[in-house]
Backbone as a chain_set.jsonl record, in Angstrom:
{"seq": "XXXXXXXXXXXXXXXXXXXXXXXXXXXXXXXXXXXXXXXXXXXXXXXXXXXXXXXXXXXXXXXXXXXXXXXXXXXXXXXXXXXXXXXXXXXXXXXXXXXXXXXXXXXXXXXXXXXXXXXXXXXXXXXXXXXXXXXXXXXXXXXXXXXXXXXXXXXXXXXXXXXXXXXXXXXXXXXXXXXXXXXXXXXXXXXXXXXXXXXXXXXXXXXXXXXXXXXXXXXXXXXXXXXXXXXX", "coords": {"N": [[0.799, -1.212, -0.01], [2.143, 1.115, 0.108], [4.152, 3.211, -1.833], [7.475, 3.117, -3.24], [8.373, 5.691, -3.692], [6.82, 7.254, -1.864], [7.71, 6.085, 0.485], [10.401, 6.788, 0.465], [10.273, 9.595, 0.67], [9.095, 9.837, 3.225], [10.99, 8.751, 5.009], [13.032, 10.502, 4.583], [12.731, 12.592, 6.346], [14.177, 11.992, 8.581], [16.712, 12.596, 7.955], [17.045, 15.289, 7.565], [16.499, 16.833, 9.855], [13.77, 16.62, 10.53], [12.173, 17.803, 8.549], [9.723, 17.575, 6.056], [9.336, 16.845, 2.632], [7.277, 17.029, -0.104], [7.238, 14.468, -2.538], [8.759, 14.988, -5.768], [9.328, 15.194, -9.33], [10.898, 16.882, -10.779], [12.829, 19.887, -10.705], [13.397, 22.241, -12.125], [12.704, 23.509, -15.303], [13.946, 24.669, -18.377], [13.789, 26.589, -21.369], [15.261, 26.71, -24.725], [16.412, 29.224, -24.685], [17.073, 29.711, -22.149], [15.081, 30.556, -20.491], [12.792, 30.158, -17.841], [10.508, 27.583, -17.864], [8.984, 25.811, -16.393], [8.77, 25.395, -12.859], [9.488, 23.913, -9.744], [8.599, 24.679, -6.617], [10.511, 24.274, -3.67], [9.401, 23.621, -0.874], [9.195, 22.828, 2.491], [7.718, 20.911, 5.268], [7.624, 21.034, 8.742], [7.474, 18.186, 10.237], [8.16, 16.492, 12.34], [9.931, 17.167, 15.432], [13.184, 18.758, 15.366], [15.055, 17.625, 17.202], [13.938, 15.123, 17.812], [14.062, 13.977, 15.261], [16.863, 13.919, 14.899], [17.691, 12.149, 16.887], [16.395, 9.782, 16.023], [17.773, 9.484, 13.633], [20.363, 8.885, 14.592], [19.876, 6.45, 15.819], [18.987, 4.91, 13.645], [21.261, 4.769, 12.183], [22.622, 2.739, 13.332], [21.623, 0.45, 12.132], [23.165, 0.057, 9.967], [25.813, 0.34, 10.867], [25.993, -0.858, 13.341], [26.858, -3.74, 15.447], [24.939, -5.722, 15.321], [23.393, -4.958, 13.234], [20.953, -5.092, 10.685], [21.338, -4.193, 8.161], [23.968, -4.058, 7.349], [25.37, -4.818, 5.068], [24.899, -2.937, 3.213], [26.585, -0.831, 3.453], [28.928, 1.589, 2.266], [32.177, 2.832, 1.562], [33.132, 5.631, 3.609], [30.934, 7.08, 4.119], [28.356, 8.483, 6.069], [25.439, 6.698, 6.938], [21.997, 6.224, 7.364], [19.42, 3.831, 7.946], [16.738, 1.516, 7.226], [15.564, -1.728, 7.366], [13.126, -4.02, 6.025], [10.601, -6.557, 6.278], [7.985, -8.398, 4.977], [5.84, -10.775, 6.248], [7.184, -13.967, 7.373], [10.68, -14.547, 8.063], [11.563, -16.739, 6.576], [9.514, -16.998, 4.782], [9.053, -14.659, 3.21], [7.207, -12.145, 1.557], [7.638, -9.644, 0.737], [10.399, -7.428, 0.598], [12.314, -4.844, 1.952], [14.517, -1.995, 1.688], [15.478, 0.986, 2.981], [17.432, 3.734, 2.76], [19.557, 6.461, 3.769], [21.78, 9.224, 3.119], [23.876, 12.088, 3.946], [23.48, 13.375, 1.539], [21.665, 12.102, -0.276], [18.603, 10.12, -0.379], [17.217, 6.893, -0.681], [14.903, 4.33, -1.659], [14.392, 0.807, -1.771], [12.621, -1.872, -3.051], [11.707, -5.277, -3.061], [9.644, -7.635, -4.535], [6.488, -9.159, -5.524], [4.28, -7.739, -7.886], [1.542, -8.322, -8.085], [1.047, -10.455, -6.431], [1.409, -12.523, -3.493], [3.321, -14.36, -3.316], [5.972, -16.101, -1.751], [9.293, -14.777, -1.634], [12.414, -15.947, -3.101], [14.754, -17.385, -0.843], [17.288, -16.497, -1.272], [16.986, -13.86, -1.903], [17.054, -12.345, 0.349], [18.85, -10.335, 1.135], [18.849, -8.807, -1.115], [17.62, -6.205, -1.665], [19.292, -4.561, -0.124], [21.802, -4.86, -1.235], [21.341, -3.986, -3.87], [20.656, -1.311, -3.363], [23.088, -0.373, -2.281], [24.841, -0.741, -4.491], [23.819, 1.076, -6.36], [23.742, 3.556, -4.937], [26.414, 3.921, -4.226], [27.607, 4.568, -6.636], [26.207, 6.882, -7.268], [27.228, 8.586, -5.368], [29.842, 8.974, -6.032], [32.791, 10.854, -5.983], [31.804, 12.718, -4.253], [32.23, 14.646, -1.259], [32.798, 13.314, 1.956], [30.532, 13.923, 4.522], [28.834, 15.046, 7.538], [25.52, 14.409, 8.923], [23.052, 16.981, 9.427], [22.832, 18.566, 12.669], [21.461, 19.164, 15.976], [21.64, 21.343, 18.815], [20.123, 20.585, 20.942], [20.199, 17.959, 21.502], [22.019, 15.409, 23.097], [24.736, 13.115, 23.666], [25.084, 10.418, 25.862], [26.571, 8.136, 28.231], [24.919, 5.196, 29.294], [23.64, 2.948, 31.802], [23.386, -0.364, 31.045], [21.867, -2.204, 32.444], [20.016, -0.789, 34.053], [19.14, 1.419, 32.62], [19.55, 4.004, 33.355], [21.648, 7.001, 33.585], [25.072, 6.337, 33.27], [27.396, 5.259, 35.824], [30.759, 5.121, 37.139], [30.796, 2.665, 38.31], [29.069, 0.984, 36.947], [28.745, -2.102, 35.344], [28.244, -2.712, 32.647], [27.927, -0.676, 29.904], [26.439, 1.578, 27.451], [26.107, 3.819, 24.669], [23.775, 6.408, 24.597], [21.329, 8.546, 22.989], [19.942, 11.641, 23.784], [17.266, 13.971, 24.394], [17.965, 17.183, 25.631], [16.27, 18.069, 27.618], [15.229, 15.744, 28.66], [16.817, 13.988, 30.114], [17.693, 11.045, 31.822], [17.987, 10.079, 35.312], [20.959, 9.523, 37.402], [22.429, 6.286, 37.577], [21.539, 4.356, 40.343], [21.947, 1.855, 41.237], [24.503, 0.955, 41.043], [27.605, 1.737, 42.469], [29.683, 4.699, 42.421], [31.066, 7.489, 40.504], [29.652, 9.845, 38.059], [29.972, 8.808, 34.679], [30.034, 10.474, 32.441], [30.913, 13.884, 32.278], [28.91, 15.806, 32.407], [26.793, 14.637, 33.621], [26.134, 14.666, 36.267], [23.964, 15.955, 37.337], [20.459, 15.96, 36.611], [17.405, 16.096, 34.67], [15.299, 14.642, 35.628], [14.035, 11.542, 37.014], [13.406, 9.364, 35.507], [13.755, 7.292, 32.554], [13.746, 9.092, 29.93], [14.761, 9.515, 27.378], [15.731, 8.593, 24.005], [17.661, 5.682, 23.117], [20.675, 4.236, 21.876], [21.888, 0.943, 21.041], [24.413, 0.093, 21.125], [27.256, -1.154, 22.538], [29.924, 0.435, 24.284], [33.314, 1.056, 25.391], [33.699, 1.77, 28.865], [35.606, 3.654, 29.461], [35.874, 5.462, 27.47], [34.203, 7.956, 26.891], [31.549, 9.203, 24.784], [31.822, 12.036, 22.747], [29.877, 15.021, 22.848], [27.771, 15.886, 20.179], [28.103, 18.715, 18.083], [26.181, 21.418, 16.634], [25.99, 21.727, 13.059], [26.408, 23.989, 10.42], [23.943, 24.193, 7.852]], "CA": [[-0.029, -0.001, 0.006], [3.025, 2.331, 0.111], [5.077, 3.179, -2.94], [8.859, 3.454, -2.854], [8.472, 7.137, -3.656], [6.273, 7.666, -0.616], [8.587, 5.612, 1.565], [11.589, 7.6, 0.433], [9.919, 10.927, 1.215], [8.811, 9.743, 4.635], [12.235, 8.515, 5.744], [13.918, 11.654, 4.396], [12.611, 13.506, 7.493], [15.198, 11.656, 9.599], [18.046, 13.072, 7.507], [17.074, 16.74, 7.502], [15.985, 17.445, 11.087], [12.302, 16.586, 10.637], [11.468, 18.475, 7.463], [9.119, 16.673, 5.051], [9.189, 17.468, 1.357], [6.493, 16.174, -0.992], [8.061, 13.992, -3.684], [8.561, 15.614, -7.059], [10.259, 14.578, -10.328], [11.706, 17.89, -11.438], [12.973, 21.145, -9.958], [13.424, 23.375, -13.028], [12.752, 23.248, -16.766], [14.193, 25.847, -19.112], [13.738, 26.422, -22.838], [16.597, 26.864, -25.355], [16.962, 30.533, -24.387], [17.364, 29.804, -20.713], [13.915, 31.04, -19.759], [12.152, 29.116, -17.034], [9.194, 27.142, -18.366], [8.327, 25.201, -15.211], [9.624, 25.384, -11.676], [8.846, 23.281, -8.612], [9.099, 25.241, -5.357], [10.92, 23.25, -2.728], [8.969, 24.041, 0.42], [9.037, 21.664, 3.396], [6.875, 20.975, 6.458], [8.214, 20.485, 9.948], [6.552, 17.169, 10.697], [8.628, 16.1, 13.656], [10.89, 18.117, 15.912], [14.567, 18.491, 14.956], [15.754, 16.742, 18.118], [13.405, 13.771, 17.587], [14.619, 13.47, 13.987], [18.259, 13.608, 15.073], [17.781, 10.89, 17.704], [16.039, 8.69, 15.145], [18.876, 9.345, 12.694], [21.426, 8.149, 15.259], [19.441, 5.059, 16.042], [18.925, 4.188, 12.354], [22.611, 4.516, 11.676], [23.075, 1.445, 13.893], [21.181, -0.589, 11.229], [24.269, -0.145, 9.031], [27.135, 0.262, 11.517], [25.938, -1.641, 14.553], [27.303, -5.127, 15.322], [23.784, -6.602, 15.013], [22.634, -4.276, 12.228], [20.452, -5.977, 9.601], [21.616, -3.643, 6.841], [25.394, -3.781, 7.251], [25.883, -5.074, 3.728], [24.63, -1.722, 2.368], [27.587, 0.225, 3.724], [29.956, 1.825, 1.258], [33.083, 3.896, 1.91], [33.027, 6.214, 4.963], [29.788, 7.967, 4.072], [27.354, 8.156, 7.052], [24.239, 6.168, 6.368], [20.957, 5.71, 8.24], [18.684, 2.917, 7.152], [15.726, 0.592, 7.852], [15.209, -2.916, 6.582], [11.707, -4.391, 6.264], [10.223, -7.841, 5.733], [6.578, -8.785, 5.133], [5.81, -12.223, 6.456], [8.291, -14.52, 8.163], [11.965, -14.494, 7.404], [11.686, -17.849, 5.655], [8.435, -16.908, 3.776], [8.832, -13.233, 3.009], [6.647, -11.809, 0.247], [8.146, -8.293, 0.435], [11.624, -7.042, 1.324], [12.585, -3.403, 1.757], [15.627, -1.341, 2.264], [15.391, 2.391, 2.819], [18.638, 4.263, 3.331], [19.836, 7.859, 3.421], [23.066, 9.828, 3.421], [23.675, 13.549, 3.99], [23.214, 13.883, 0.223], [20.5, 11.503, -0.934], [17.907, 8.992, 0.237], [16.59, 5.999, -1.662], [14.174, 3.147, -1.153], [14.451, -0.323, -2.703], [11.659, -2.894, -2.702], [11.672, -6.499, -3.857], [8.433, -8.395, -4.303], [5.68, -9.387, -6.711], [3.317, -6.669, -7.948], [0.126, -8.804, -7.927], [1.083, -11.769, -5.773], [2.078, -12.574, -2.21], [4.202, -15.507, -3.36], [7.227, -15.858, -1.065], [10.478, -14.565, -2.427], [13.437, -16.928, -2.807], [15.569, -17.052, 0.337], [18.505, -15.791, -1.72], [16.69, -12.466, -2.052], [16.927, -11.704, 1.653], [19.659, -9.112, 1.166], [18.88, -8.192, -2.423], [17.396, -4.749, -1.663], [20.458, -3.895, 0.492], [22.89, -4.881, -2.227], [20.894, -3.08, -4.959], [20.796, 0.057, -2.856], [24.543, -0.086, -2.167], [25.456, -0.609, -5.819], [23.335, 2.35, -6.981], [24.132, 4.734, -4.191], [27.86, 4.1, -4.245], [27.891, 5.235, -7.871], [25.651, 8.215, -7.182], [28.063, 9.373, -4.439], [31.251, 9.069, -6.465], [33.314, 12.239, -6.094], [31.203, 13.6, -3.187], [32.984, 14.677, -0.017], [32.126, 12.744, 3.127], [30.125, 14.959, 5.501], [27.875, 14.553, 8.523], [24.131, 14.855, 8.904], [22.825, 18.174, 10.267], [22.555, 18.216, 14.063], [20.877, 20.187, 16.794], [22.276, 21.387, 20.107], [19.194, 20.125, 21.957], [20.412, 16.514, 21.672], [23.385, 15.084, 23.588], [25.02, 11.683, 23.844], [25.498, 10.085, 27.22], [26.66, 6.713, 28.541], [23.869, 4.75, 30.21], [23.786, 1.589, 32.377], [22.532, -1.288, 30.288], [20.978, -2.925, 33.342], [18.967, 0.051, 34.61], [18.696, 2.46, 31.706], [19.895, 5.315, 33.892], [22.964, 7.472, 33.183], [26.083, 5.406, 33.813], [28.436, 5.646, 36.756], [31.974, 4.328, 36.967], [30.558, 1.326, 38.873], [28.213, 0.191, 36.105], [29.587, -3.083, 34.636], [28.018, -2.694, 31.2], [27.35, 0.598, 29.48], [26.314, 1.829, 26.027], [25.864, 5.233, 24.407], [22.397, 6.776, 24.209], [21.125, 9.905, 22.546], [18.849, 12.171, 24.573], [16.937, 15.381, 24.378], [18.558, 17.811, 26.805], [15.248, 18.202, 28.668], [14.69, 14.463, 29.023], [17.879, 13.112, 30.586], [17.335, 10.234, 32.99], [18.844, 10.275, 36.489], [22.142, 8.665, 37.489], [22.176, 4.935, 38.093], [21.736, 4.198, 41.815], [22.176, 0.429, 41.528], [25.925, 0.707, 41.053], [28.316, 2.846, 43.09], [30.655, 5.388, 41.545], [30.717, 8.821, 40.008], [29.116, 9.881, 36.694], [30.959, 8.578, 33.606], [30.092, 11.684, 31.657], [31.132, 15.022, 33.172], [27.685, 16.588, 32.467], [25.677, 13.756, 34.039], [25.96, 14.638, 37.73], [22.613, 16.401, 37.561], [19.563, 15.592, 35.522], [16.086, 16.74, 34.751], [14.232, 13.715, 35.947], [14.538, 10.277, 37.473], [13.065, 8.292, 34.598], [14.471, 7.2, 31.294], [12.929, 9.701, 28.924], [15.417, 9.723, 26.061], [15.954, 7.417, 23.173], [19.001, 5.152, 23.326], [21.227, 3.28, 20.958], [22.138, -0.321, 21.692], [25.814, -0.319, 20.815], [28.108, -1.036, 23.72], [31.207, 1.094, 24.108], [34.078, 0.95, 26.606], [33.339, 2.805, 29.866], [36.694, 4.624, 29.606], [35.92, 6.355, 26.31], [32.889, 8.666, 26.679], [31.285, 9.78, 23.478], [31.726, 13.444, 22.775], [28.582, 15.609, 22.4], [27.832, 16.478, 18.804], [27.798, 20.13, 17.947], [25.43, 21.691, 15.362], [26.761, 22.047, 11.852], [25.603, 24.786, 9.483], [23.424, 23.466, 6.69]], "C": [[0.851, 1.278, -0.017], [4.023, 2.178, -1.037], [6.481, 3.486, -2.471], [9.09, 4.976, -2.837], [7.979, 7.724, -2.335], [7.149, 7.28, 0.553], [9.848, 6.435, 1.647], [11.352, 8.954, 1.057], [9.722, 10.878, 2.704], [10.108, 9.636, 5.482], [13.224, 9.686, 5.6], [13.859, 12.587, 5.585], [13.663, 13.221, 8.533], [16.566, 12.138, 9.213], [18.151, 14.59, 7.442], [16.3, 17.399, 8.639], [14.482, 17.625, 11.03], [11.526, 17.285, 9.558], [10.98, 17.469, 6.4], [8.929, 17.447, 3.761], [8.367, 16.507, 0.485], [7.307, 15.741, -2.163], [7.743, 14.714, -4.967], [9.609, 15.064, -8.007], [11.076, 15.607, -11.066], [11.806, 19.12, -10.532], [12.888, 22.369, -10.85], [13.474, 22.904, -14.472], [12.905, 24.56, -17.499], [14.073, 25.556, -20.606], [15.159, 26.702, -23.393], [17.227, 28.232, -25.105], [17.309, 30.721, -22.91], [16.244, 30.332, -19.889], [13.259, 29.888, -19.032], [10.755, 28.852, -17.535], [8.353, 26.637, -17.223], [9.301, 25.197, -14.066], [8.83, 24.789, -10.535], [9.412, 23.897, -7.331], [9.401, 24.136, -4.364], [10.632, 23.786, -1.28], [8.687, 22.8, 1.275], [8.105, 21.966, 4.566], [7.547, 20.361, 7.632], [7.272, 19.46, 10.565], [6.89, 16.574, 12.023], [9.692, 17.071, 14.13], [12.326, 17.768, 15.479], [15.261, 17.497, 15.866], [15.264, 15.302, 18.03], [14.012, 13.16, 16.317], [16.112, 13.092, 14.149], [18.488, 12.321, 15.865], [17.426, 9.668, 16.817], [17.138, 8.426, 14.116], [20.003, 8.549, 13.34], [21.089, 6.714, 15.476], [19.464, 4.263, 14.738], [20.273, 3.994, 11.757], [23.143, 3.176, 12.18], [22.635, 0.26, 13.011], [22.338, -0.943, 10.289], [25.595, -0.371, 9.721], [27.149, -0.563, 12.782], [26.354, -3.073, 14.392], [26.185, -6.104, 15.002], [22.895, -5.954, 13.929], [22.19, -5.192, 11.087], [20.757, -5.42, 8.223], [23.092, -3.337, 6.658], [25.955, -3.934, 5.851], [25.707, -3.863, 2.806], [25.712, -0.655, 2.533], [28.561, 0.36, 2.58], [30.848, 3.01, 1.705], [32.913, 4.345, 3.367], [31.811, 7.123, 5.072], [28.815, 7.541, 5.176], [26.08, 7.748, 6.4], [23.238, 5.817, 7.51], [20.03, 4.841, 7.387], [17.687, 2.109, 7.975], [15.501, -0.531, 6.867], [13.764, -3.302, 6.915], [11.415, -5.726, 5.593], [8.715, -8.063, 6.001], [6.465, -10.291, 5.181], [6.972, -12.671, 7.299], [9.604, -14.4, 7.366], [12.126, -15.557, 6.332], [10.619, -17.747, 4.52], [8.052, -15.466, 3.543], [8.299, -12.961, 1.638], [7.118, -10.415, -0.179], [9.401, -8.066, 1.235], [11.972, -5.621, 0.93], [13.97, -3.061, 2.296], [15.503, 0.141, 1.951], [16.633, 2.993, 3.482], [18.913, 5.682, 2.882], [21.232, 8.26, 3.829], [22.834, 11.305, 3.594], [23.356, 14.183, 2.634], [21.895, 13.409, -0.365], [19.868, 10.418, -0.041], [17.24, 8.165, -0.852], [15.923, 4.819, -1.032], [14.225, 2.066, -2.184], [13.514, -1.394, -2.228], [11.783, -4.055, -3.642], [10.397, -7.231, -3.51], [7.717, -8.574, -5.612], [4.524, -8.338, -6.732], [1.913, -7.149, -7.607], [0.093, -10.207, -7.239], [1.815, -11.689, -4.438], [2.967, -13.816, -2.119], [5.514, -15.198, -2.636], [8.391, -15.699, -1.979], [11.497, -15.664, -2.146], [14.273, -16.427, -1.591], [16.795, -16.289, -0.05], [18.288, -14.313, -1.892], [16.662, -11.724, -0.745], [17.675, -10.419, 1.748], [19.7, -8.392, -0.183], [18.611, -6.729, -2.449], [18.597, -3.97, -1.114], [21.574, -3.763, -0.525], [22.567, -3.943, -3.412], [21.087, -1.636, -4.555], [22.253, 0.489, -2.798], [25.135, 0.159, -3.563], [25.041, 0.678, -6.553], [23.857, 3.54, -6.261], [25.626, 4.987, -4.188], [28.292, 4.79, -5.526], [27.356, 6.7, -7.832], [26.576, 9.161, -6.339], [29.515, 9.507, -4.878], [31.665, 10.534, -6.606], [32.763, 13.164, -5.042], [32.046, 13.481, -1.914], [32.178, 14.106, 1.111], [31.806, 13.867, 4.085], [29.112, 14.344, 6.447], [26.495, 15.076, 8.284], [24.03, 16.117, 9.733], [22.465, 17.74, 11.706], [21.902, 19.416, 14.765], [21.54, 20.195, 18.174], [21.354, 21.047, 21.228], [19.221, 18.613, 22.136], [21.845, 16.298, 22.093], [23.501, 13.58, 23.696], [25.543, 11.469, 25.25], [25.65, 8.554, 27.345], [25.53, 6.353, 29.519], [24.212, 3.321, 30.666], [22.856, 0.635, 31.596], [21.503, -1.986, 31.183], [19.799, -2.081, 33.803], [18.41, 1.104, 33.644], [18.986, 3.841, 32.163], [21.291, 5.711, 33.411], [24.044, 6.705, 33.954], [27.002, 6.085, 34.822], [29.654, 4.778, 36.501], [31.824, 2.909, 37.529], [29.693, 0.454, 38.033], [29.033, -0.777, 35.276], [29.416, -3.074, 33.143], [27.298, -1.41, 30.821], [27.25, 0.636, 27.964], [26.06, 3.346, 25.896], [24.461, 5.455, 23.961], [22.342, 8.214, 23.791], [19.864, 10.452, 23.18], [18.517, 13.616, 24.293], [17.426, 16.0, 25.691], [17.575, 17.971, 27.932], [14.693, 16.883, 29.132], [15.782, 13.514, 29.483], [17.398, 12.335, 31.785], [18.293, 10.541, 34.128], [20.036, 9.334, 36.443], [21.734, 7.294, 38.011], [22.501, 4.862, 39.581], [21.969, 2.743, 42.219], [23.643, 0.1, 41.576], [26.645, 1.946, 41.598], [29.286, 3.501, 42.072], [30.165, 6.742, 41.143], [30.217, 8.761, 38.543], [30.239, 9.653, 35.664], [31.145, 9.853, 32.78], [30.094, 12.919, 32.591], [29.856, 15.836, 33.363], [26.55, 15.774, 32.996], [25.47, 13.733, 35.553], [24.601, 15.125, 38.145], [21.753, 16.109, 36.385], [18.205, 16.246, 35.71], [14.937, 15.771, 35.034], [14.823, 12.371, 36.349], [14.235, 9.128, 36.521], [13.846, 8.345, 33.314], [13.677, 7.793, 30.164], [13.485, 9.795, 27.53], [15.55, 8.415, 25.31], [17.424, 6.966, 23.29], [19.384, 4.293, 22.129], [21.444, 2.001, 21.723], [23.535, -0.798, 21.437], [26.666, -0.098, 22.025], [29.44, -0.377, 23.369], [31.955, 0.995, 25.42], [33.728, 2.078, 27.565], [34.4, 3.922, 29.889], [36.786, 5.57, 28.47], [34.603, 6.986, 26.084], [32.769, 9.256, 25.34], [31.164, 11.275, 23.59], [30.369, 13.93, 22.268], [28.715, 16.188, 21.046], [27.455, 17.934, 18.836], [27.038, 20.37, 16.641], [26.348, 22.091, 14.251], [25.884, 22.857, 10.937], [25.155, 23.996, 8.287], [22.838, 24.457, 5.673]], "O": [[0.331, 2.387, -0.149], [4.657, 1.134, -1.183], [6.658, 4.064, -1.399], [9.904, 5.478, -2.061], [8.636, 8.587, -1.752], [7.314, 8.048, 1.501], [10.326, 6.753, 2.736], [12.142, 9.412, 1.882], [10.144, 11.8, 3.401], [10.284, 10.316, 6.493], [14.141, 9.831, 6.408], [14.82, 13.314, 5.836], [14.021, 14.113, 9.302], [17.492, 12.105, 10.024], [19.249, 15.122, 7.279], [15.562, 18.365, 8.444], [13.967, 18.667, 11.435], [10.3, 17.355, 9.646], [11.744, 16.631, 5.923], [8.424, 18.57, 3.774], [8.707, 15.332, 0.348], [8.016, 16.559, -2.749], [6.583, 15.025, -5.234], [10.639, 14.54, -7.581], [11.887, 15.239, -11.917], [10.94, 19.344, -9.686], [12.386, 23.412, -10.433], [14.224, 21.986, -14.804], [12.11, 25.479, -17.296], [14.237, 24.417, -21.045], [16.11, 26.901, -22.638], [18.434, 28.399, -25.287], [17.782, 31.781, -22.5], [16.415, 30.546, -18.688], [13.182, 28.774, -19.55], [9.924, 29.755, -17.624], [7.178, 26.976, -17.09], [10.504, 25.019, -14.256], [7.652, 25.101, -10.357], [10.574, 23.666, -6.994], [8.638, 23.179, -4.234], [11.512, 24.315, -0.602], [8.031, 21.857, 0.834], [7.751, 23.117, 4.818], [8.017, 19.228, 7.53], [6.375, 19.817, 11.328], [5.995, 16.182, 12.772], [10.307, 17.746, 13.304], [12.634, 16.598, 15.254], [15.978, 16.618, 15.388], [16.052, 14.365, 18.155], [14.417, 11.998, 16.297], [16.565, 12.083, 13.609], [19.365, 11.52, 15.543], [18.105, 8.643, 16.877], [17.402, 7.275, 13.769], [20.548, 7.636, 12.719], [21.946, 5.842, 15.329], [19.892, 3.109, 14.706], [20.441, 3.132, 10.895], [23.998, 2.556, 11.548], [23.207, -0.825, 13.122], [22.477, -2.091, 9.867], [26.419, -1.159, 9.255], [28.222, -0.936, 13.257], [26.225, -3.612, 13.293], [26.436, -7.188, 14.475], [21.755, -6.378, 13.742], [22.988, -5.983, 10.584], [20.479, -6.073, 7.217], [23.44, -2.444, 5.886], [26.914, -3.253, 5.487], [26.314, -3.797, 1.737], [25.721, 0.33, 1.795], [28.977, -0.635, 1.987], [30.349, 4.039, 2.159], [32.591, 3.54, 4.242], [31.688, 7.867, 6.044], [28.464, 6.363, 5.243], [25.656, 8.358, 5.419], [23.618, 5.186, 8.496], [19.879, 5.111, 6.195], [17.763, 2.023, 9.201], [15.275, -0.301, 5.679], [13.25, -2.942, 7.974], [11.9, -6.005, 4.497], [8.255, -7.923, 7.134], [6.928, -10.997, 4.285], [7.675, -11.846, 7.882], [9.601, -14.179, 6.155], [12.749, -15.314, 5.299], [10.793, -18.327, 3.447], [6.886, -15.089, 3.66], [8.836, -13.459, 0.648], [6.998, -10.058, -1.351], [9.484, -8.452, 2.402], [11.934, -5.244, -0.241], [14.509, -3.708, 3.194], [15.43, 0.521, 0.782], [16.853, 2.768, 4.672], [18.558, 6.074, 1.771], [21.801, 7.705, 4.769], [21.708, 11.766, 3.411], [23.008, 15.361, 2.559], [21.109, 14.201, -0.885], [20.482, 9.89, 0.886], [16.753, 8.713, -1.841], [16.341, 4.356, 0.029], [14.114, 2.354, -3.375], [13.606, -1.801, -1.07], [11.942, -3.884, -4.851], [10.09, -7.432, -2.334], [8.224, -8.209, -6.674], [3.884, -8.096, -5.709], [1.173, -6.453, -6.912], [-0.811, -11.008, -7.48], [2.732, -10.884, -4.273], [3.322, -14.27, -1.032], [6.113, -14.149, -2.874], [8.494, -16.391, -2.992], [11.467, -16.263, -1.071], [14.451, -15.228, -1.375], [17.311, -15.504, 0.746], [19.252, -13.557, -2.016], [16.275, -10.556, -0.724], [17.196, -9.479, 2.382], [20.495, -7.471, -0.371], [19.292, -6.013, -3.183], [18.89, -2.865, -1.57], [22.202, -2.713, -0.663], [23.432, -3.204, -3.882], [21.62, -0.833, -5.32], [22.6, 1.592, -3.221], [25.839, 1.144, -3.782], [25.838, 1.277, -7.275], [24.374, 4.463, -6.89], [26.063, 6.137, -4.154], [29.267, 5.541, -5.507], [28.013, 7.619, -8.321], [26.664, 10.361, -6.597], [30.327, 10.096, -4.164], [30.989, 11.334, -7.252], [33.214, 14.305, -4.94], [32.507, 12.401, -1.542], [30.984, 14.384, 1.218], [32.674, 14.67, 4.429], [28.592, 13.256, 6.196], [26.293, 16.046, 7.554], [24.827, 16.32, 10.649], [21.872, 16.683, 11.916], [21.811, 20.514, 14.216], [21.961, 19.142, 18.652], [21.737, 21.195, 22.389], [18.378, 18.047, 22.832], [22.77, 16.899, 21.547], [22.505, 12.865, 23.803], [26.347, 12.251, 25.756], [24.963, 7.788, 26.669], [25.229, 7.107, 30.444], [24.963, 2.6, 30.01], [21.649, 0.865, 31.531], [20.406, -2.318, 30.736], [18.689, -2.598, 33.934], [17.31, 1.615, 33.855], [18.702, 4.795, 31.438], [22.034, 4.876, 32.895], [23.914, 6.467, 35.155], [27.338, 7.265, 34.716], [29.59, 3.814, 35.738], [32.652, 2.044, 37.243], [29.561, -0.732, 38.338], [29.937, -0.344, 34.562], [30.358, -3.4, 32.421], [26.224, -1.096, 31.333], [27.885, -0.158, 27.27], [25.831, 4.042, 26.885], [23.981, 4.782, 23.049], [23.189, 9.019, 24.177], [18.817, 9.807, 23.128], [19.407, 14.408, 23.984], [17.302, 15.383, 26.749], [17.977, 18.009, 29.095], [13.76, 16.874, 29.935], [15.666, 12.311, 29.25], [16.763, 12.897, 32.677], [19.31, 11.201, 33.918], [20.128, 8.464, 35.576], [20.794, 7.175, 38.797], [23.583, 5.251, 40.019], [22.163, 2.44, 43.396], [24.012, -0.949, 42.104], [26.319, 3.072, 41.221], [29.635, 2.928, 41.04], [29.019, 7.114, 41.393], [30.354, 7.732, 37.882], [31.318, 10.236, 35.773], [32.268, 10.25, 32.467], [29.352, 12.964, 33.573], [29.718, 16.503, 34.389], [25.401, 16.185, 32.837], [24.729, 12.896, 36.07], [24.116, 14.747, 39.211], [22.247, 16.014, 35.261], [17.904, 16.851, 36.739], [13.776, 16.041, 34.725], [15.986, 12.091, 36.056], [14.752, 8.026, 36.706], [14.52, 9.332, 33.023], [12.974, 7.053, 29.476], [12.758, 10.121, 26.591], [15.495, 7.32, 25.869], [18.312, 7.784, 23.532], [18.531, 3.705, 21.464], [21.212, 1.958, 22.931], [23.808, -1.995, 21.527], [26.791, 1.031, 22.5], [30.003, -0.606, 22.298], [31.327, 0.863, 26.471], [33.488, 3.208, 27.14], [34.092, 5.039, 30.306], [37.674, 6.423, 28.457], [33.905, 6.597, 25.147], [33.743, 9.762, 24.783], [30.449, 11.754, 24.47], [29.782, 13.327, 21.369], [29.671, 16.912, 20.768], [26.549, 18.323, 19.573], [27.214, 19.639, 15.666], [27.377, 22.727, 14.48], [24.738, 22.482, 10.686], [25.925, 23.196, 7.754], [22.348, 24.045, 4.621]]}, "num_chains": 1, "name": "protein.A"}
């Protein structure tokens, strides 16, 4: 019920701080004299907040770069990529397979399935959308400089305790890095003794876990630096 064009436009909001742009097939058409015949205004709508979009972007990057990411085969070069894989039906009897991925330059969606049938796809097609996306996008990005996605200063990264979900202390045995809205930081972990791992985690705006988190473990001794906004 969703076209690849619609899916691409929807996921693009996670790459440009929540702005949604209606899909279009042209931006400008000129005649032989250089006069504009048709032009498509590029106006967007803020459908989700910039900080929510940035957190989703960070989480979706784990699909490609995380140790358990289902879209790791789509990675190419050092270009940052956020992505989402999708399967209709069971893994063994999938009738549709999706891969939607975006970079700071472009976003694309790739779908494998039958137009008028729910016949299961061959098992060999399990990663076909990922590979097709990689082969196309790697060519599209040839010659482009590696750059980061736009960011907002209302989102910070912090270490959290995997056991409690609270901000990590030096006594927490297992930690990971989470991305949080500055107004929704959870409190410090009280189940394990020690001081805050991150220098800005000694105080918080609440005792609950209100922020979104990644699931990639990192060493306790190497805190993740807070990302700073980049002009776009």
